[in-house]
C-alpha positions in Angstrom: 193.9 -37.7 -149.1 191.9 -40.4 -147.1 191.5 -43.4 -148.4 188.7 -45.4 -148.2 187.9 -48.2 -145.4 188.5 -51.9 -146.7 185.5 -54.0 -145.5 186.8 -58.0 -146.1 184.5 -61.1 -145.9 185.7 -61.6 -142.2 184.4 -59.0 -141.3 180.8 -59.6 -142.6 181.0 -63.3 -141.2 181.6 -61.9 -138.1 179.3 -59.3 -138.0 176.5 -61.9 -138.8 177.7 -63.9 -135.8 177.6 -60.3 -133.4 174.0 -59.5 -134.9 173.1 -63.1 -133.6 174.6 -62.4 -130.0 172.7 -59.2 -129.5 169.3 -61.1 -130.8 168.6 -60.9 -127.1 171.0 -57.4 -126.4 172.7 -59.7 -124.1 176.3 -60.2 -124.6 177.2 -63.7 -121.9 180.8 -64.5 -121.2 180.5 -67.8 -123.0 179.4 -66.2 -126.3 182.0 -63.2 -126.3 184.6 -65.7 -125.6 183.5 -67.9 -128.8 183.4 -64.2 -130.2 187.0 -63.8 -129.6 188.0 -67.4 -131.5 186.0 -66.3 -134.5 187.6 -62.5 -134.6 190.7 -64.7 -134.9 189.5 -66.8 -137.4 188.4 -64.6 -139.9 190.9 -62.4 -139.1 189.5 -59.6 -137.7 191.5 -57.3 -135.7 190.0 -55.8 -132.1 189.8 -52.2 -133.6 187.3 -53.9 -136.4 185.1 -56.1 -133.7 184.5 -52.6 -131.5 183.4 -50.9 -135.0 181.2 -53.9 -136.1 179.4 -53.8 -132.5 178.5 -50.2 -133.1 177.8 -51.6 -136.7 175.0 -54.1 -134.9 173.9 -52.1 -132.5 173.6 -49.1 -134.7 175.3 -46.1 -133.9 176.6 -46.3 -137.1 175.5 -47.1 -140.7 176.5 -50.6 -141.8 179.2 -50.1 -144.3 177.4 -53.6 -146.1 174.1 -52.6 -146.9 174.6 -51.8 -151.0 176.9 -54.5 -151.6 176.1 -57.6 -149.5 176.9 -60.3 -152.8 180.2 -59.8 -152.8 179.7 -60.5 -148.6 176.8 -63.7 -149.5 176.8 -66.9 -150.3 179.6 -69.6 -150.6 182.8 -69.3 -152.3 186.3 -71.0 -152.5 187.9 -71.9 -149.4 184.3 -72.3 -147.9 183.9 -75.1 -145.4 180.4 -77.1 -146.4 178.3 -79.3 -144.7 
């Protein structure tokens, strides 16, 4: 029996950062370092970052599309300005 993959809000937020980094289809070394820091801060594992990169580049379908309401907007614990 296979368990369904659990996607977290941290993964969603990291993916949104990846989208910005990939807008020009080039990720600079500075952007890569920033993405590493964001991944650690959001508790996104290295294997998850690879999967999220594949989602951003269109290699695999986006699992967040049908359930964006769960991940978007402000939630308890978010910082705001």
